[in-house]
LOVEX-322425 format. One record per residue (C-alpha): z, x negated, y; residue in three letters; residue number from 0. Coordinates in nm, 2 decimals. Layout:
% residues N
+--------+--------+--------+------+------+
:     up :   east :  north : resn : resi :
+--------+--------+--------+------+------+
:      Z :      X :      Y :  ala :  NUM :
...
+--------+--------+--------+------+------+
END
This chain:
% residues 404
+--------+--------+--------+------+------+
:     up :   east :  north : resn : resi :
+--------+--------+--------+------+------+
:  -9.72 :  -1.32 :   1.51 :  met :    0 :
:  -9.76 :  -1.05 :   1.77 :  ser :    1 :
:  -9.55 :  -0.79 :   1.94 :  trp :    2 :
:  -9.85 :  -0.61 :   2.08 :  ile :    3 :
:  -9.85 :  -0.24 :   2.01 :  val :    4 :
: -10.10 :   0.03 :   2.07 :  asp :    5 :
:  -9.87 :   0.25 :   2.28 :  val :    6 :
: -10.09 :   0.55 :   2.26 :  gly :    7 :
: -10.11 :   0.54 :   1.88 :  met :    8 :
:  -9.74 :   0.46 :   1.86 :  ser :    9 :
:  -9.67 :   0.78 :   2.05 :  trp :   10 :
:  -9.88 :   0.98 :   1.81 :  leu :   11 :
:  -9.70 :   0.84 :   1.52 :  ile :   12 :
:  -9.35 :   0.84 :   1.66 :  arg :   13 :
:  -9.34 :   1.10 :   1.93 :  gly :   14 :
:  -9.14 :   1.42 :   1.93 :  lys :   15 :
:  -9.35 :   1.69 :   1.78 :  gly :   16 :
:  -9.54 :   1.46 :   1.55 :  ser :   17 :
:  -9.69 :   1.62 :   1.24 :  ser :   18 :
:  -9.56 :   1.33 :   1.04 :  ser :   19 :
:  -9.34 :   1.42 :   0.75 :  leu :   20 :
:  -9.21 :   1.07 :   0.70 :  lys :   21 :
:  -8.85 :   1.05 :   0.59 :  lys :   22 :
:  -8.58 :   0.81 :   0.70 :  ile :   23 :
:  -8.25 :   0.74 :   0.53 :  ala :   24 :
:  -7.95 :   0.68 :   0.75 :  ile :   25 :
:  -7.63 :   0.53 :   0.61 :  ile :   26 :
:  -7.31 :   0.67 :   0.76 :  gly :   27 :
:  -7.25 :   1.00 :   0.94 :  ala :   28 :
:  -6.98 :   0.91 :   1.20 :  ser :   29 :
:  -7.02 :   0.93 :   1.58 :  tyr :   30 :
:  -7.15 :   0.57 :   1.56 :  leu :   31 :
:  -7.45 :   0.68 :   1.36 :  gln :   32 :
:  -7.52 :   1.00 :   1.54 :  asn :   33 :
:  -7.73 :   0.84 :   1.82 :  pro :   34 :
:  -7.95 :   0.70 :   1.53 :  leu :   35 :
:  -7.98 :   1.04 :   1.37 :  ile :   36 :
:  -8.07 :   1.22 :   1.69 :  leu :   37 :
:  -8.32 :   0.95 :   1.79 :  lys :   38 :
:  -8.49 :   0.96 :   1.45 :  ala :   39 :
:  -8.53 :   1.34 :   1.48 :  lys :   40 :
:  -8.66 :   1.30 :   1.84 :  glu :   41 :
:  -8.92 :   1.05 :   1.70 :  met :   42 :
:  -9.04 :   1.31 :   1.45 :  gly :   43 :
:  -8.88 :   1.18 :   1.14 :  tyr :   44 :
:  -8.70 :   1.38 :   0.87 :  glu :   45 :
:  -8.34 :   1.25 :   0.85 :  thr :   46 :
:  -8.16 :   1.20 :   0.52 :  his :   47 :
:  -7.79 :   1.10 :   0.58 :  val :   48 :
:  -7.55 :   0.95 :   0.33 :  phe :   49 :
:  -7.17 :   0.94 :   0.38 :  ala :   50 :
:  -6.84 :   1.04 :   0.23 :  trp :   51 :
:  -6.80 :   1.41 :   0.33 :  glu :   52 :
:  -6.52 :   1.43 :   0.59 :  cys :   53 :
:  -6.65 :   1.66 :   0.86 :  gly :   54 :
:  -6.82 :   1.38 :   1.07 :  asp :   55 :
:  -7.08 :   1.49 :   1.33 :  ile :   56 :
:  -7.37 :   1.34 :   1.14 :  gly :   57 :
:  -7.31 :   1.59 :   0.85 :  glu :   58 :
:  -7.42 :   1.86 :   1.09 :  arg :   59 :
:  -7.69 :   1.69 :   1.29 :  thr :   60 :
:  -7.88 :   1.55 :   0.99 :  ala :   61 :
:  -8.17 :   1.74 :   0.85 :  asp :   62 :
:  -8.03 :   1.67 :   0.50 :  his :   63 :
:  -7.68 :   1.54 :   0.42 :  phe :   64 :
:  -7.57 :   1.39 :   0.09 :  tyr :   65 :
:  -7.20 :   1.36 :   0.03 :  pro :   66 :
:  -7.22 :   1.01 :  -0.13 :  ile :   67 :
:  -6.99 :   0.74 :  -0.01 :  ser :   68 :
:  -7.16 :   0.44 :   0.14 :  ile :   69 :
:  -6.99 :   0.21 :  -0.12 :  val :   70 :
:  -7.20 :   0.39 :  -0.39 :  glu :   71 :
:  -7.51 :   0.19 :  -0.32 :  lys :   72 :
:  -7.67 :   0.26 :  -0.67 :  asp :   73 :
:  -7.63 :   0.63 :  -0.63 :  leu :   74 :
:  -7.78 :   0.61 :  -0.28 :  ile :   75 :
:  -8.07 :   0.41 :  -0.41 :  leu :   76 :
:  -8.14 :   0.66 :  -0.69 :  glu :   77 :
:  -8.14 :   0.95 :  -0.44 :  lys :   78 :
:  -8.36 :   0.76 :  -0.19 :  cys :   79 :
:  -8.61 :   0.70 :  -0.47 :  lys :   80 :
:  -8.60 :   1.07 :  -0.56 :  glu :   81 :
:  -8.65 :   1.17 :  -0.20 :  ile :   82 :
:  -8.92 :   0.91 :  -0.14 :  gly :   83 :
:  -8.79 :   0.78 :   0.19 :  val :   84 :
:  -9.02 :   0.57 :   0.41 :  asp :   85 :
:  -8.74 :   0.37 :   0.57 :  gly :   86 :
:  -8.37 :   0.31 :   0.58 :  ile :   87 :
:  -8.13 :   0.19 :   0.85 :  cys :   88 :
:  -7.78 :   0.20 :   1.01 :  ser :   89 :
:  -7.62 :   0.08 :   1.33 :  ile :   90 :
:  -7.29 :  -0.08 :   1.40 :  gly :   91 :
:  -7.15 :  -0.11 :   1.05 :  ser :   92 :
:  -7.14 :  -0.42 :   0.83 :  asp :   93 :
:  -7.07 :  -0.22 :   0.51 :  leu :   94 :
:  -7.36 :   0.02 :   0.58 :  ala :   95 :
:  -7.58 :  -0.27 :   0.65 :  asn :   96 :
:  -7.53 :  -0.41 :   0.30 :  thr :   97 :
:  -7.65 :  -0.08 :   0.16 :  val :   98 :
:  -7.95 :  -0.08 :   0.38 :  val :   99 :
:  -8.08 :  -0.42 :   0.26 :  ser :  100 :
:  -8.00 :  -0.33 :  -0.10 :  tyr :  101 :
:  -8.20 :  -0.01 :  -0.10 :  val :  102 :
:  -8.48 :  -0.15 :   0.12 :  ala :  103 :
:  -8.52 :  -0.46 :  -0.10 :  ser :  104 :
:  -8.53 :  -0.24 :  -0.42 :  ser :  105 :
:  -8.78 :   0.00 :  -0.27 :  met :  106 :
:  -9.01 :  -0.25 :  -0.09 :  gly :  107 :
:  -8.91 :  -0.12 :   0.26 :  leu :  108 :
:  -8.87 :  -0.32 :   0.57 :  val :  109 :
:  -8.53 :  -0.48 :   0.62 :  ser :  110 :
:  -8.35 :  -0.82 :   0.62 :  asn :  111 :
:  -8.31 :  -0.97 :   0.27 :  ser :  112 :
:  -8.00 :  -0.91 :   0.07 :  val :  113 :
:  -7.91 :  -1.27 :   0.11 :  glu :  114 :
:  -7.95 :  -1.26 :   0.49 :  ala :  115 :
:  -7.73 :  -0.96 :   0.50 :  thr :  116 :
:  -7.47 :  -1.13 :   0.28 :  arg :  117 :
:  -7.47 :  -1.43 :   0.51 :  leu :  118 :
:  -7.43 :  -1.20 :   0.82 :  ser :  119 :
:  -7.14 :  -0.99 :   0.67 :  thr :  120 :
:  -6.94 :  -1.24 :   0.47 :  asp :  121 :
:  -6.77 :  -1.45 :   0.74 :  lys :  122 :
:  -6.69 :  -1.74 :   0.50 :  his :  123 :
:  -7.06 :  -1.77 :   0.38 :  ala :  124 :
:  -7.16 :  -1.73 :   0.75 :  met :  125 :
:  -6.94 :  -2.02 :   0.85 :  arg :  126 :
:  -7.08 :  -2.24 :   0.57 :  arg :  127 :
:  -7.43 :  -2.16 :   0.69 :  ala :  128 :
:  -7.34 :  -2.25 :   1.05 :  phe :  129 :
:  -7.20 :  -2.58 :   0.93 :  glu :  130 :
:  -7.50 :  -2.66 :   0.71 :  glu :  131 :
:  -7.75 :  -2.57 :   0.99 :  asn :  132 :
:  -7.56 :  -2.75 :   1.27 :  gly :  133 :
:  -7.47 :  -2.43 :   1.46 :  asp :  134 :
:  -7.15 :  -2.47 :   1.67 :  pro :  135 :
:  -6.86 :  -2.27 :   1.52 :  ser :  136 :
:  -6.49 :  -2.31 :   1.47 :  pro :  137 :
:  -6.37 :  -2.48 :   1.15 :  arg :  138 :
:  -6.28 :  -2.21 :   0.89 :  ser :  139 :
:  -6.12 :  -2.22 :   0.55 :  leu :  140 :
:  -6.05 :  -1.96 :   0.27 :  val :  141 :
:  -5.69 :  -1.88 :   0.20 :  val :  142 :
:  -5.69 :  -1.90 :  -0.18 :  asp :  143 :
:  -5.43 :  -2.00 :  -0.44 :  asp :  144 :
:  -5.49 :  -2.37 :  -0.37 :  ala :  145 :
:  -5.47 :  -2.33 :   0.01 :  phe :  146 :
:  -5.19 :  -2.52 :   0.18 :  cys :  147 :
:  -5.16 :  -2.46 :   0.56 :  leu :  148 :
:  -4.97 :  -2.79 :   0.62 :  ser :  149 :
:  -5.23 :  -2.99 :   0.43 :  gly :  150 :
:  -5.53 :  -2.82 :   0.57 :  ser :  151 :
:  -5.54 :  -3.03 :   0.89 :  glu :  152 :
:  -5.62 :  -2.72 :   1.09 :  leu :  153 :
:  -5.51 :  -2.75 :   1.45 :  arg :  154 :
:  -5.30 :  -2.48 :   1.61 :  phe :  155 :
:  -5.35 :  -2.22 :   1.74 :  pro :  156 :
:  -5.52 :  -2.06 :   1.44 :  ile :  157 :
:  -5.68 :  -1.72 :   1.37 :  ile :  158 :
:  -5.61 :  -1.53 :   1.04 :  val :  159 :
:  -5.86 :  -1.26 :   0.96 :  lys :  160 :
:  -6.04 :  -1.07 :   0.68 :  pro :  161 :
:  -6.37 :  -1.22 :   0.57 :  ala :  162 :
:  -6.56 :  -0.89 :   0.58 :  asp :  163 :
:  -6.43 :  -0.66 :   0.85 :  arg :  164 :
:  -6.52 :  -0.58 :   1.21 :  ser :  165 :
:  -6.35 :  -0.38 :   1.49 :  gly :  166 :
:  -6.06 :  -0.64 :   1.53 :  ser :  167 :
:  -5.91 :  -0.51 :   1.20 :  arg :  168 :
:  -5.65 :  -0.74 :   1.05 :  gly :  169 :
:  -5.68 :  -1.03 :   1.30 :  ile :  170 :
:  -5.38 :  -1.23 :   1.40 :  thr :  171 :
:  -5.35 :  -1.54 :   1.63 :  lys :  172 :
:  -5.07 :  -1.79 :   1.54 :  leu :  173 :
:  -4.94 :  -2.08 :   1.75 :  asp :  174 :
:  -4.74 :  -2.22 :   1.46 :  ser :  175 :
:  -4.69 :  -2.17 :   1.09 :  ala :  176 :
:  -4.43 :  -1.90 :   1.16 :  arg :  177 :
:  -4.56 :  -1.56 :   1.05 :  gly :  178 :
:  -4.85 :  -1.70 :   0.85 :  phe :  179 :
:  -4.77 :  -1.52 :   0.53 :  asn :  180 :
:  -4.73 :  -1.19 :   0.71 :  glu :  181 :
:  -5.07 :  -1.25 :   0.89 :  ala :  182 :
:  -5.24 :  -1.32 :   0.55 :  val :  183 :
:  -5.10 :  -1.00 :   0.40 :  lys :  184 :
:  -5.22 :  -0.80 :   0.70 :  arg :  185 :
:  -5.57 :  -0.94 :   0.68 :  ala :  186 :
:  -5.58 :  -0.90 :   0.30 :  glu :  187 :
:  -5.49 :  -0.54 :   0.33 :  gly :  188 :
:  -5.78 :  -0.48 :   0.57 :  glu :  189 :
:  -6.04 :  -0.67 :   0.37 :  ser :  190 :
:  -6.27 :  -0.49 :   0.13 :  phe :  191 :
:  -6.29 :  -0.80 :  -0.09 :  ser :  192 :
:  -5.94 :  -0.93 :  -0.04 :  gly :  193 :
:  -6.07 :  -1.26 :   0.10 :  val :  194 :
:  -5.88 :  -1.40 :   0.40 :  val :  195 :
:  -6.00 :  -1.67 :   0.64 :  leu :  196 :
:  -5.79 :  -1.90 :   0.86 :  val :  197 :
:  -5.98 :  -2.08 :   1.13 :  glu :  198 :
:  -5.91 :  -2.29 :   1.44 :  glu :  199 :
:  -5.89 :  -2.09 :   1.76 :  phe :  200 :
:  -6.16 :  -2.18 :   2.02 :  phe :  201 :
:  -6.03 :  -2.10 :   2.37 :  gln :  202 :
:  -6.29 :  -1.96 :   2.60 :  gly :  203 :
:  -6.44 :  -1.64 :   2.75 :  ser :  204 :
:  -6.58 :  -1.39 :   2.50 :  glu :  205 :
:  -6.93 :  -1.25 :   2.50 :  tyr :  206 :
:  -7.17 :  -1.08 :   2.26 :  ser :  207 :
:  -7.55 :  -1.13 :   2.26 :  val :  208 :
:  -7.79 :  -0.85 :   2.16 :  glu :  209 :
:  -8.14 :  -0.92 :   2.01 :  tyr :  210 :
:  -8.42 :  -0.73 :   1.84 :  ile :  211 :
:  -8.63 :  -0.91 :   1.58 :  ser :  212 :
:  -8.96 :  -0.85 :   1.41 :  trp :  213 :
:  -9.11 :  -1.07 :   1.14 :  gln :  214 :
:  -8.87 :  -1.35 :   1.23 :  gly :  215 :
:  -8.95 :  -1.35 :   1.61 :  glu :  216 :
:  -8.64 :  -1.28 :   1.82 :  his :  217 :
:  -8.64 :  -1.10 :   2.15 :  arg :  218 :
:  -8.34 :  -1.13 :   2.38 :  phe :  219 :
:  -8.20 :  -0.81 :   2.53 :  leu :  220 :
:  -7.86 :  -0.88 :   2.69 :  ser :  221 :
:  -7.54 :  -1.07 :   2.71 :  ile :  222 :
:  -7.23 :  -0.85 :   2.71 :  thr :  223 :
:  -6.90 :  -0.97 :   2.87 :  glu :  224 :
:  -6.60 :  -0.88 :   2.66 :  lys :  225 :
:  -6.24 :  -0.78 :   2.77 :  phe :  226 :
:  -5.98 :  -0.80 :   2.50 :  thr :  227 :
:  -5.61 :  -0.73 :   2.46 :  ser :  228 :
:  -5.55 :  -1.10 :   2.39 :  gly :  229 :
:  -5.32 :  -1.24 :   2.13 :  ala :  230 :
:  -5.22 :  -1.17 :   1.87 :  pro :  231 :
:  -5.48 :  -0.90 :   1.77 :  met :  232 :
:  -5.77 :  -0.93 :   2.03 :  phe :  233 :
:  -5.86 :  -0.56 :   2.03 :  val :  234 :
:  -6.15 :  -0.50 :   2.26 :  glu :  235 :
:  -6.05 :  -0.33 :   2.59 :  lys :  236 :
:  -6.40 :  -0.31 :   2.74 :  gly :  237 :
:  -6.75 :  -0.44 :   2.78 :  his :  238 :
:  -6.97 :  -0.52 :   3.08 :  leu :  239 :
:  -7.35 :  -0.57 :   3.10 :  glu :  240 :
:  -7.51 :  -0.78 :   3.22 :  pro :  241 :
:  -7.24 :  -1.05 :   3.17 :  ala :  242 :
:  -7.13 :  -1.26 :   3.47 :  arg :  243 :
:  -7.30 :  -1.59 :   3.35 :  val :  244 :
:  -7.56 :  -1.80 :   3.54 :  asp :  245 :
:  -7.92 :  -1.85 :   3.43 :  asp :  246 :
:  -7.85 :  -2.20 :   3.28 :  ser :  247 :
:  -7.57 :  -2.07 :   3.06 :  val :  248 :
:  -7.79 :  -1.77 :   2.95 :  glu :  249 :
:  -8.07 :  -2.00 :   2.84 :  met :  250 :
:  -7.83 :  -2.22 :   2.65 :  lys :  251 :
:  -7.68 :  -1.92 :   2.48 :  val :  252 :
:  -8.02 :  -1.79 :   2.38 :  arg :  253 :
:  -8.12 :  -2.12 :   2.23 :  ser :  254 :
:  -7.80 :  -2.14 :   2.03 :  val :  255 :
:  -7.82 :  -1.78 :   1.90 :  val :  256 :
:  -8.19 :  -1.79 :   1.81 :  glu :  257 :
:  -8.13 :  -2.11 :   1.60 :  his :  258 :
:  -7.84 :  -1.95 :   1.42 :  ala :  259 :
:  -8.04 :  -1.63 :   1.35 :  leu :  260 :
:  -8.31 :  -1.84 :   1.19 :  asp :  261 :
:  -8.04 :  -2.02 :   0.98 :  gly :  262 :
:  -7.90 :  -1.69 :   0.85 :  leu :  263 :
:  -8.25 :  -1.57 :   0.77 :  gly :  264 :
:  -8.24 :  -1.27 :   1.01 :  val :  265 :
:  -8.60 :  -1.15 :   1.05 :  lys :  266 :
:  -8.58 :  -0.78 :   1.12 :  tyr :  267 :
:  -8.39 :  -0.53 :   1.34 :  gly :  268 :
:  -8.10 :  -0.56 :   1.57 :  ala :  269 :
:  -7.85 :  -0.84 :   1.58 :  ser :  270 :
:  -7.51 :  -0.87 :   1.74 :  his :  271 :
:  -7.38 :  -1.23 :   1.80 :  ser :  272 :
:  -7.02 :  -1.29 :   1.91 :  glu :  273 :
:  -6.94 :  -1.62 :   2.08 :  leu :  274 :
:  -6.71 :  -1.79 :   2.32 :  lys :  275 :
:  -6.78 :  -2.02 :   2.61 :  ile :  276 :
:  -6.51 :  -2.26 :   2.74 :  asn :  277 :
:  -6.47 :  -2.40 :   3.09 :  glu :  278 :
:  -6.68 :  -2.70 :   3.00 :  asn :  279 :
:  -6.97 :  -2.48 :   2.90 :  gly :  280 :
:  -6.93 :  -2.55 :   2.53 :  glu :  281 :
:  -7.03 :  -2.26 :   2.30 :  ile :  282 :
:  -6.87 :  -2.16 :   1.97 :  ala :  283 :
:  -7.03 :  -1.89 :   1.76 :  ile :  284 :
:  -6.75 :  -1.66 :   1.62 :  ile :  285 :
:  -6.98 :  -1.44 :   1.41 :  glu :  286 :
:  -7.32 :  -1.29 :   1.39 :  ile :  287 :
:  -7.40 :  -0.94 :   1.25 :  gly :  288 :
:  -7.76 :  -0.85 :   1.15 :  ser :  289 :
:  -7.71 :  -0.50 :   1.29 :  arg :  290 :
:  -7.65 :  -0.34 :   1.63 :  met :  291 :
:  -7.32 :  -0.40 :   1.80 :  gly :  292 :
:  -7.06 :  -0.12 :   1.77 :  gly :  293 :
:  -6.83 :   0.00 :   2.05 :  asp :  294 :
:  -7.14 :   0.17 :   2.20 :  arg :  295 :
:  -7.28 :  -0.17 :   2.30 :  ile :  296 :
:  -7.61 :  -0.12 :   2.13 :  gly :  297 :
:  -7.64 :   0.26 :   2.14 :  ser :  298 :
:  -7.54 :   0.30 :   2.51 :  asp :  299 :
:  -7.48 :  -0.01 :   2.71 :  leu :  300 :
:  -7.80 :  -0.20 :   2.63 :  val :  301 :
:  -8.04 :   0.10 :   2.70 :  pro :  302 :
:  -7.85 :   0.19 :   3.02 :  leu :  303 :
:  -7.85 :  -0.17 :   3.15 :  ser :  304 :
:  -8.20 :  -0.28 :   3.04 :  thr :  305 :
:  -8.39 :   0.05 :   3.01 :  gly :  306 :
:  -8.50 :  -0.06 :   2.66 :  tyr :  307 :
:  -8.49 :   0.20 :   2.38 :  asp :  308 :
:  -8.28 :  -0.02 :   2.14 :  phe :  309 :
:  -8.21 :   0.26 :   1.89 :  val :  310 :
:  -8.57 :   0.36 :   1.88 :  gly :  311 :
:  -8.68 :   0.00 :   1.82 :  ala :  312 :
:  -8.44 :  -0.02 :   1.52 :  val :  313 :
:  -8.59 :   0.30 :   1.37 :  ile :  314 :
:  -8.95 :   0.18 :   1.43 :  ser :  315 :
:  -8.87 :  -0.15 :   1.24 :  ile :  316 :
:  -8.71 :   0.04 :   0.95 :  ala :  317 :
:  -9.03 :   0.25 :   0.93 :  met :  318 :
:  -9.24 :  -0.06 :   0.91 :  gly :  319 :
:  -9.38 :  -0.05 :   1.27 :  gln :  320 :
:  -9.37 :  -0.32 :   1.53 :  cys :  321 :
:  -9.13 :  -0.22 :   1.80 :  pro :  322 :
:  -9.23 :  -0.21 :   2.17 :  leu :  323 :
:  -9.19 :  -0.54 :   2.35 :  leu :  324 :
:  -8.87 :  -0.54 :   2.56 :  pro :  325 :
:  -8.96 :  -0.58 :   2.93 :  glu :  326 :
:  -8.67 :  -0.57 :   3.17 :  val :  327 :
:  -8.78 :  -0.56 :   3.54 :  glu :  328 :
:  -8.46 :  -0.45 :   3.70 :  glu :  329 :
:  -8.12 :  -0.42 :   3.55 :  arg :  330 :
:  -7.83 :  -0.18 :   3.62 :  lys :  331 :
:  -7.47 :  -0.28 :   3.57 :  tyr :  332 :
:  -7.30 :  -0.07 :   3.31 :  val :  333 :
:  -6.95 :  -0.09 :   3.15 :  ala :  334 :
:  -6.72 :   0.08 :   2.91 :  ile :  335 :
:  -6.34 :   0.06 :   2.95 :  arg :  336 :
:  -6.11 :   0.17 :   2.66 :  tyr :  337 :
:  -5.78 :   0.35 :   2.72 :  val :  338 :
:  -5.47 :   0.15 :   2.60 :  phe :  339 :
:  -5.21 :   0.22 :   2.87 :  asp :  340 :
:  -5.13 :   0.37 :   3.21 :  asp :  341 :
:  -5.34 :   0.10 :   3.38 :  arg :  342 :
:  -5.65 :   0.23 :   3.21 :  asp :  343 :
:  -5.56 :   0.59 :   3.29 :  leu :  344 :
:  -5.51 :   0.49 :   3.66 :  ser :  345 :
:  -5.85 :   0.33 :   3.67 :  ala :  346 :
:  -6.01 :   0.64 :   3.52 :  leu :  347 :
:  -5.83 :   0.86 :   3.78 :  asp :  348 :
:  -5.94 :   0.62 :   4.06 :  lys :  349 :
:  -6.31 :   0.63 :   3.97 :  ile :  350 :
:  -6.30 :   1.00 :   3.94 :  lys :  351 :
:  -6.17 :   1.03 :   4.30 :  his :  352 :
:  -6.34 :   0.73 :   4.47 :  glu :  353 :
:  -6.68 :   0.71 :   4.30 :  ala :  354 :
:  -6.75 :   1.00 :   4.06 :  pro :  355 :
:  -7.12 :   0.92 :   4.08 :  his :  356 :
:  -7.06 :   0.60 :   3.88 :  leu :  357 :
:  -6.88 :   0.78 :   3.60 :  leu :  358 :
:  -7.11 :   0.87 :   3.31 :  leu :  359 :
:  -6.86 :   1.02 :   3.07 :  glu :  360 :
:  -6.50 :   0.99 :   2.95 :  ser :  361 :
:  -6.28 :   1.10 :   2.67 :  glu :  362 :
:  -5.90 :   1.06 :   2.62 :  val :  363 :
:  -5.68 :   1.21 :   2.35 :  ser :  364 :
:  -5.35 :   1.14 :   2.18 :  gly :  365 :
:  -5.24 :   0.91 :   2.46 :  phe :  366 :
:  -4.92 :   0.72 :   2.36 :  gly :  367 :
:  -4.88 :   0.88 :   2.02 :  glu :  368 :
:  -4.92 :   0.55 :   1.82 :  his :  369 :
:  -4.95 :   0.18 :   1.85 :  ala :  370 :
:  -5.30 :   0.03 :   1.91 :  ile :  371 :
:  -5.37 :  -0.22 :   1.63 :  val :  372 :
:  -5.75 :  -0.21 :   1.61 :  asp :  373 :
:  -6.05 :  -0.05 :   1.78 :  ser :  374 :
:  -6.01 :   0.27 :   1.58 :  ser :  375 :
:  -5.66 :   0.34 :   1.73 :  ser :  376 :
:  -5.75 :   0.33 :   2.10 :  arg :  377 :
:  -5.69 :   0.65 :   2.30 :  phe :  378 :
:  -6.03 :   0.70 :   2.45 :  gly :  379 :
:  -6.27 :   0.55 :   2.70 :  tyr :  380 :
:  -6.47 :   0.59 :   3.01 :  phe :  381 :
:  -6.83 :   0.47 :   3.08 :  met :  382 :
:  -6.97 :   0.38 :   3.42 :  met :  383 :
:  -7.30 :   0.27 :   3.56 :  cys :  384 :
:  -7.41 :   0.14 :   3.90 :  gly :  385 :
:  -7.68 :  -0.06 :   4.08 :  asp :  386 :
:  -7.44 :  -0.35 :   4.16 :  ser :  387 :
:  -7.15 :  -0.54 :   4.01 :  leu :  388 :
:  -6.95 :  -0.48 :   4.32 :  asp :  389 :
:  -6.97 :  -0.11 :   4.26 :  ala :  390 :
:  -6.81 :  -0.14 :   3.92 :  leu :  391 :
:  -6.57 :  -0.42 :   3.98 :  ser :  392 :
:  -6.27 :  -0.21 :   4.10 :  pro :  393 :
:  -6.27 :  -0.02 :   3.77 :  tyr :  394 :
:  -6.31 :  -0.30 :   3.52 :  leu :  395 :
:  -6.03 :  -0.44 :   3.30 :  pro :  396 :
:  -5.86 :  -0.75 :   3.42 :  asp :  397 :
:  -5.92 :  -1.07 :   3.22 :  his :  398 :
:  -5.57 :  -1.19 :   3.33 :  ser :  399 :
:  -5.42 :  -0.94 :   3.10 :  glu :  400 :
:  -5.57 :  -1.10 :   2.79 :  glu :  401 :
:  -5.31 :  -1.38 :   2.78 :  gly :  402 :
:  -5.57 :  -1.64 :   2.68 :  leu :  403 :
+--------+--------+--------+------+------+
END
């Protein structure tokens, strides 16, 4: 198994201005998918984008746009066969990821298997796989008609969440049985399948781990440190790369994640593993997605921090080409902070006046107009990059606000 690539030939195949007429299907047209669309066009591919028509940016940047909802996987498959696409991919979306594996498996294109994608999107199936394979993860049960919280032997605090959503949607932490029924209803309302999980809460610092895989070989890219709003909903307030962990912890994390990726059957493309590490150095895997992390982790933070073209690698794999080997010689520190309240606005104002050279971009709108209940309801963000952690530290969120 080799990651060696003829770089010159790779450029001829993939580079901008290539005469290749190869076609790539992209599932989703939102701002999350736009970096994928733009990169594919830059690499010389003809982009065919599928999504519900609602005015998203990808509808305009795609070479060809098809107003087919991403839940209509058979219609998308039929159209992809008609077009004759050479590859298919998506980033940052579990639902889109299921369509990718379904179409790719049906057309003989490169992707993870349908079963691997199921295991990495259905959190209950994922937990069972972790248990069977000996991967450390909190105890988790399905809330069905036979479920009884008092008889479950779960230890408080607990987390109630939908089995098939991301972006902190429908999550509630409970310290007692009070409010359990309301939490289940909230999670059920956010779930595509209506399946709700209840699991023991593992207390520790939160991180995500980004990998790229080719033919079952996993290459580490980065550990991302997370900042959240804390209980009860744990909406993400920001991310920092590289995370503040020592080398021994990093090596332990890599060993745990790679074993879990093998257990889930992940062989191709990006993966985004979320885990916690407690004060004793114990690791608990919260979930693993066989796709790039959202919240601009994969599309922006990883490339800025490592210099690795993560989005380009995802596209290369979808098109059946071995991606370039990640080689990180010198890292930059990069972070994104999301706008929740006046403290975040003050931090944005502070960096604008004190260190504008660190500020890459910012966007704020509708501040204070509604409650923040998940990642889609935040009021904006600002992204920063510097050569040292000390440079960014004054503008990062405070872990003490998380209430963990």
